[in-house]
C-alpha positions in Angstrom: 65.3 -23.4 63.8 65.7 -19.4 62.4 67.0 -21.1 59.2 65.7 -18.4 57.1 68.6 -16.3 57.4 70.9 -18.4 56.4 69.0 -20.4 53.3 67.6 -18.5 50.4 64.1 -20.6 50.2 63.3 -19.0 46.9 65.9 -21.1 45.3 64.9 -24.5 46.5 61.3 -23.9 46.6 60.5 -21.3 44.1 56.9 -21.1 44.8 58.1 -19.1 48.2 60.0 -16.3 46.4 57.4 -13.8 48.5 57.4 -15.4 51.6 58.4 -13.8 54.6 61.8 -14.5 56.2 62.2 -14.0 59.7 65.4 -13.2 61.3 64.6 -12.1 65.0 64.6 -8.1 65.8 66.1 -7.6 61.7 63.6 -7.6 59.4 60.5 -6.3 61.2 58.9 -3.3 59.5 57.7 -1.9 62.9 59.4 1.3 63.3 61.4 2.0 66.3 60.3 5.8 66.8 58.0 5.5 70.0 54.7 7.1 69.6 54.6 10.8 70.6 50.5 11.3 70.3 47.7 9.1 70.4 47.3 5.6 69.0 49.6 4.1 66.4 48.5 1.2 64.8 50.6 -1.7 62.5 49.2 -4.6 60.8 51.5 -7.5 60.3 49.2 -9.1 58.2 45.6 -9.0 57.8 45.6 -5.1 57.2 44.6 -5.5 53.6 44.0 -9.5 53.3 41.6 -11.6 54.5 43.4 -13.8 57.3 47.0 -14.1 58.1 46.6 -11.8 60.8 48.9 -10.0 63.1 47.7 -6.4 64.5 50.4 -4.1 66.9 48.4 -1.3 69.2 50.3 1.3 71.1 50.0 4.7 72.2 52.8 7.2 74.0 53.2 5.5 77.5 54.6 2.5 75.2 52.4 0.4 76.3 51.6 -2.1 73.3 49.8 -5.4 72.5 49.5 -7.7 69.5 45.9 -9.2 68.7 46.1 -12.2 66.9 49.5 -13.5 65.3 48.5 -16.1 62.1 49.4 -17.6 58.4 46.7 -17.9 56.1 47.5 -21.8 55.2 47.0 -21.1 51.3 49.0 -22.9 49.1 51.9 -21.8 49.5 51.0 -20.3 52.5 50.5 -16.6 53.4 52.6 -15.5 56.5 53.2 -12.0 58.2 55.4 -10.0 58.8 57.7 -10.2 61.7 56.5 -9.0 65.0 58.6 -6.8 67.1 59.3 -7.7 70.6 55.6 -7.6 72.3 55.3 -8.8 76.0 51.8 -9.6 75.7 49.6 -11.1 72.7 46.4 -11.6 72.6 44.9 -14.0 70.6 41.2 -13.9 69.7 39.9 -17.2 68.6 41.7 -20.9 67.9 41.7 -20.6 63.9 45.5 -21.0 62.2 45.0 -17.7 60.6 45.0 -16.0 63.9 47.3 -18.1 65.9 49.6 -19.7 63.1 53.0 -17.8 64.3 52.1 -18.1 67.7 55.1 -20.9 68.3 57.3 -18.3 66.6 56.3 -15.3 68.9 56.4 -16.8 71.8 59.7 -18.4 71.2 61.8 -15.0 69.6 60.4 -12.8 72.4 59.0 -15.1 75.6 55.8 -13.8 74.7 53.0 -14.1 76.7 50.0 -15.6 75.7 46.2 -14.8 76.2 42.6 -16.4 75.5 39.7 -18.1 76.8 40.5 -21.8 78.0 38.9 -23.1 75.2 41.3 -21.5 72.5 43.9 -22.1 74.3 43.1 -26.2 74.7 42.5 -26.5 70.8 45.7 -24.2 69.7 48.3 -26.9 70.6 45.8 -29.2 68.2 45.5 -26.8 65.3 49.6 -26.0 65.6 50.2 -29.6 65.8 47.5 -30.0 62.3 49.7 -27.0 60.8 53.6 -28.7 61.7 52.1 -32.0 60.2 50.7 -30.7 56.5 53.9 -28.0 56.3 56.0 -31.7 56.3 53.7 -33.5 54.1 53.6 -30.1 51.8 57.1 -29.4 52.2 56.3 -25.8 53.1 58.6 -24.4 55.7 57.8 -22.8 58.9 59.3 -20.4 61.3 58.8 -22.4 63.9 59.2 -26.5 65.3 58.2 -28.6 67.8 60.1 -27.5 70.5 58.5 -23.9 69.8 55.2 -25.1 70.0 55.8 -27.2 73.3 57.3 -24.1 74.8 54.3 -21.8 73.5 51.9 -24.2 75.3 53.0 -23.1 79.0 52.9 -19.2 77.9 49.0 -19.5 77.9 46.9 -17.5 80.6 44.0 -17.8 79.9 40.7 -15.5 80.4 37.2 -15.2 80.8 34.9 -12.9 79.2 34.6 -9.4 81.2 37.7 -9.5 83.6 39.5 -6.5 83.6 43.1 -7.2 82.7 45.6 -4.6 83.4 48.9 -4.6 80.9 51.1 -1.1 81.9 49.1 2.1 81.7 46.4 0.0 79.9 43.4 -2.3 81.2 41.7 -4.8 78.3 38.9 -7.5 78.4 37.4 -9.8 75.8 33.9 -10.1 75.1 31.9 -12.7 73.2 32.7 -12.5 69.4 30.0 -15.0 67.9 31.7 -16.9 64.9 33.2 -20.2 66.9 32.8 -21.1 70.8 35.7 -19.2 72.6 35.8 -16.7 69.9 37.2 -13.2 71.4 36.2 -9.3 70.8 38.9 -7.2 72.3 38.1 -3.9 74.5 41.0 -1.5 75.4 40.7 0.7 77.5 44.0 3.7 77.2 43.9 7.1 78.8 43.1 8.5 75.8 40.8 6.4 73.8 38.5 3.2 74.1 39.9 0.9 71.3 37.3 -2.4 70.4 38.7 -4.9 68.5 36.3 -7.5 67.0 38.5 -10.3 65.6 36.3 -12.6 63.7 32.7 -12.1 64.6 29.4 -12.4 63.6 26.0 -11.1 65.3 23.4 -13.7 64.7 23.4 -16.5 67.2 24.5 -20.2 65.2 23.7 -23.8 66.7 27.0 -23.6 68.7 26.8 -19.7 70.2 25.3 -16.3 70.7 26.0 -13.6 68.4 28.2 -10.6 69.3 26.8 -7.7 71.1 27.6 -3.9 70.5 30.4 -1.8 72.9 30.8 1.4 72.8 34.2 2.4 71.5 36.4 5.9 70.4 38.3 3.6 67.8 36.8 0.3 66.3 38.8 -2.4 64.3 36.3 -4.0 62.6 36.5 -7.5 60.7 35.2 -6.7 56.8 35.3 -10.2 55.0 31.9 -10.3 53.8 31.8 -6.8 52.9 29.9 -5.4 49.9 27.6 -9.0 50.4 24.8 -10.4 52.4 23.7 -14.1 53.6 20.6 -15.8 53.2 18.4 -16.6 56.3 20.3 -19.1 58.4 17.1 -20.4 59.3 15.9 -20.8 56.5 19.3 -22.4 55.1 19.1 -25.0 57.9 15.6 -25.9 56.7 17.1 -26.5 52.9 19.9 -28.8 54.4 17.9 -31.0 56.6 14.8 -31.0 53.3 18.0 -31.4 50.7 19.4 -34.3 53.2 15.8 -36.0 53.6 15.5 -36.3 49.7 19.1 -37.8 48.9 18.5 -40.5 51.5 15.3 -41.6 50.7 15.7 -42.1 47.0 19.1 -44.2 48.6 22.0 -42.2 48.8 24.3 -41.3 50.8 25.5 -37.4 51.6 28.7 -36.2 51.8 29.3 -33.0 54.0 33.0 -32.0 54.1 33.1 -29.6 57.1 35.4 -27.3 59.2 36.5 -29.4 62.2 36.0 -26.0 64.4 32.6 -25.0 64.7 30.7 -25.7 60.8 31.0 -29.6 61.6 29.5 -29.3 64.8 26.6 -26.7 63.9 25.4 -29.4 60.7 25.7 -32.3 63.4 23.3 -29.9 65.4 21.2 -29.0 62.6 20.1 -32.6 61.7 20.2 -33.8 64.8 17.3 -31.6 66.3 15.5 -32.0 62.8 14.0 -34.6 64.6 14.3 -37.0 61.6 16.2 -40.8 62.5 19.3 -40.3 59.7 22.7 -42.8 60.1 25.0 -40.0 60.6 28.8 -41.1 61.0 31.5 -38.1 62.1 35.4 -38.6 61.1 37.6 -36.6 61.0 39.4 -33.9 63.4 36.0 -32.5 64.5 35.7 -35.5 66.7 38.3 -34.2 69.2 37.5 -31.2 69.3 33.9 -31.7 69.8 34.9 -33.3 73.2 37.1 -30.4 73.8 33.8 -27.8 73.6 31.6 -30.3 75.4 34.6 -30.0 78.2 34.1 -26.3 77.8 30.1 -25.9 78.3 30.4 -22.5 79.2 31.5 -21.3 75.8 28.5 -23.3 73.9 25.0 -22.0 73.6 23.3 -25.4 74.1 25.8 -27.9 75.2 23.0 -30.3 75.9 21.6 -30.4 72.3 25.6 -30.8 71.2 26.0 -33.6 73.7 23.0 -35.2 72.4 24.0 -35.1 68.8 27.3 -36.3 69.7 26.5 -39.1 71.4 24.2 -40.4 68.3 26.7 -40.0 65.8 28.9 -43.1 65.0 32.1 -42.0 65.5 34.6 -43.5 62.9 37.4 -45.2 64.6 38.7 -47.6 62.1 39.0 -48.8 58.9 35.8 -50.9 59.5 34.1 -47.9 60.4 34.8 -46.4 57.4 33.3 -48.8 55.3 29.9 -48.8 57.5 30.2 -45.1 56.5 29.7 -45.8 52.9 26.2 -47.5 53.8 25.3 -44.9 55.8 23.2 -41.8 54.9 25.5 -38.6 56.1 29.0 -38.7 56.6 30.3 -34.8 58.6 33.9 -35.2 57.9 36.9 -32.9 57.6 38.4 -31.4 55.2 35.8 -28.8 54.7 37.6 -27.6 51.6 38.0 -31.2 50.3 41.7 -30.7 50.5 42.5 -33.5 51.9 41.2 -35.8 55.7 38.8 -38.6 54.8 36.2 -36.4 53.1 38.5 -37.2 49.9 38.3 -40.9 50.7 34.7 -41.0 51.2 34.5 -38.9 48.3 36.2 -41.4 45.7 34.6 -44.3 46.8 30.9 -42.5 46.7 31.7 -40.0 43.4 30.5 -42.4 40.7 27.2 -42.8 42.3 24.4 -40.2 41.1 22.4 -40.9 44.0 25.2 -39.6 46.4 25.8 -36.3 46.9 28.3 -34.1 48.4 26.8 -30.8 50.0 29.6 -27.7 50.4 28.7 -26.0 53.6 32.0 -23.8 54.1 34.0 -20.8 51.8 36.1 -22.7 49.4 39.1 -21.2 48.7 40.2 -20.4 45.5 42.1 -23.5 44.3 41.0 -25.9 47.1 39.3 -29.1 45.9 35.8 -27.8 46.6 36.6 -24.8 44.5 37.2 -27.2 41.6 34.5 -29.2 42.2 32.0 -26.5 41.7 33.7 -24.5 39.1 34.4 -27.7 36.9 32.3 -30.8 38.8 36.4 -32.6 39.3 38.6 -32.6 42.6 42.1 -33.5 42.6 42.0 -37.1 44.8 45.7 -38.4 45.6 47.4 -36.4 42.6 44.2 -37.4 39.8 41.6 -34.4 38.6 38.6 -37.1 39.5 35.3 -36.3 37.5 32.4 -36.6 40.4 29.0 -37.8 39.5 27.5 -37.0 42.1 24.4 -34.0 42.6 26.3 -31.1 44.2 24.8 -28.3 47.1 26.0 -25.6 48.3 25.3 -23.9 52.1 25.5 -20.8 53.3 26.5 -21.6 56.9 28.8 -18.8 57.3 29.4 -17.6 61.1 31.2 -14.2 59.9 29.0 -11.0 60.0 27.4 -9.9 56.5 27.7 -6.3 54.8 24.2 -5.3 57.2 24.9 -7.3 60.2 28.5 -5.3 60.1 27.3 -1.9 59.3 24.3 -2.5 61.8 26.9 -3.0 64.5 29.5 -0.5 63.3 26.7 2.0 64.0 26.1 0.4 67.5 30.0 1.1 68.4 29.2 4.4 67.5 32.7 5.2 66.9 34.9 8.3 65.6 37.2 5.7 63.7 36.5 2.6 61.9 39.8 0.2 60.9 38.2 -2.5 58.0 40.2 -5.5 58.2 40.4 -8.9 57.4 39.1 -7.8 53.8 39.4 -7.9 50.0 40.6 -4.4 49.4 39.0 -4.9 45.7 35.3 -6.3 46.3 34.6 -6.4 49.9 36.3 -3.0 51.1 34.7 -0.5 49.4 31.4 -1.7 49.8 31.9 -1.2 53.8 34.4 1.9 53.6 31.0 3.8 51.7 28.7 2.6 54.2 30.4 3.4 57.2 31.3 7.2 55.7 27.9 7.7 55.6 27.5 7.1 58.9 29.7 10.2 59.3 32.6 7.7 60.6 36.3 8.7 59.3 37.4 4.8 57.7 40.9 3.8 58.0 42.0 1.3 54.7 44.8 0.1 56.4 47.9 -1.7 54.2 50.5 -4.6 55.9 53.2 -2.9 56.7 52.3 0.6 57.3 52.4 2.5 60.5 49.4 5.1 61.0 48.6 7.1 63.8 45.2 8.6 65.7 45.5 11.2 67.7 
C-alpha cells in the first residue's frame, strides 16, 4: 500500500504538505556508506522533537539496530523519515509515538521485532486504534490492516536482563519505569557500551518501579523534561485524593480524563488506596489494557492492589452504564487530552454544573481539548466550542524523569558521551546541555535526518 509514491497528498490534503512520503528504499536519508570507525547514529525522528521516535545505531562491523519507530499523534500527525533496511528493531514501549510506524517497517523489510511480552501484547490495540483514528480524521497512513496483522507475527518477546546476540553485538533490556513493560536497551559492541533509555523515569509510580542507572560509554537519554522539575509525587497524590473528596462531599462528580496506558491505572490505584469509599466508574480503552497488564503481572510493582482496585471499580460497557456513571463520584476515562472518546460524552452532560469538576492528570498538547480547557475554559465537543463551568484542577502525575532525575541518572551512568533526544530543542534541551556539560560529559544534540559518528 505504498501509495505515497504515486499520489500528491498535499494537493488533496493541504495540511499534509510537510508529510514524509514513503517509497521503500528510495527516500531514506540514511547514508549508504559503511561505517569506517566507531559508532554511527541517525535519528529518523525524535532527535530534536518530542515523540515520533526512531534511531538507527551502526558500527564498522555493519551490525545495525533500529530502536523504536513511532509517529507523533498530533493534528496533523508527524511521521518519521523512512527507515533503511534493518533486520531487527527493538521497541522500548507501547506508546504510539514509539511504535506507530512498526507495521510499515515489517511490511517493507520483514524486520524482526523485539520487546517485552507486555509491549507486544498491547501493540495490536494501539495499532488498531491508530488505524481507526486515521480513517476518522482522514489522515493517510503508510500501512494497512494486513500490514498490522502480519507485524503481530514478527514479535520476539524478551525478558529483562537476558542477553541476546545480534551479529557482532549483544544487547539486553532493563526496566525503564514510565509504564509497565517499558524498557531501556543496553548494547555491547566490540568498541563501546551503549545505553538507550527510551522514555524513562527513575521514580516509582503506583504501577512500576523506577529505572536504575547502567554504566555506559555512550548514553542516549530522553530529555522531555529538561529544565523542569516535578512536584513531589506523593504530595500530588494526596492533593488528588483531597480535591476529589471536596467535590464529592458537595454532591459533585469528578471526570478524570486519563491516558489508557499507565495514567488511568495510577489514578485508579491512588483513589483505591486512600481507603475512601468513592464510587468510581472506569470507561474507555484503559479497561482492556488493565486486564492485559494483570495478565503480565511480572511487569507491575503491586499487581494485587491493581487487581483489587480494578475489581472495585464499575466497568462501563453499555449506555445504561454510562448513565449510571453520571450519578457516581468519579469517572476515569479516555481520552487523556479530551480529544475524543467517552470523556467528551461525559463532559458534555456534566459541564453545566459548577459542583462537578474536571481533573487533568496528564500532558495537554497544544491544540488539544485539554489545552483549550486550561487556557480558554472551553472544549471542542462534537464540532462546537463548548463552555465548561466545572471546576478545573491540574495534577502533575508524569512518569517521565524530571530535570534533576535526568541529571542524577546520567551522572551515575558515567558516560563519555550523552545524546539528548525526545526533547524540545529550544526550551528543554539547553538546560540539560549545560547541566551535563558541567559534569564533563561530551553532549550531543542531534537533528533528525543527520548522521553522527562517535569514535
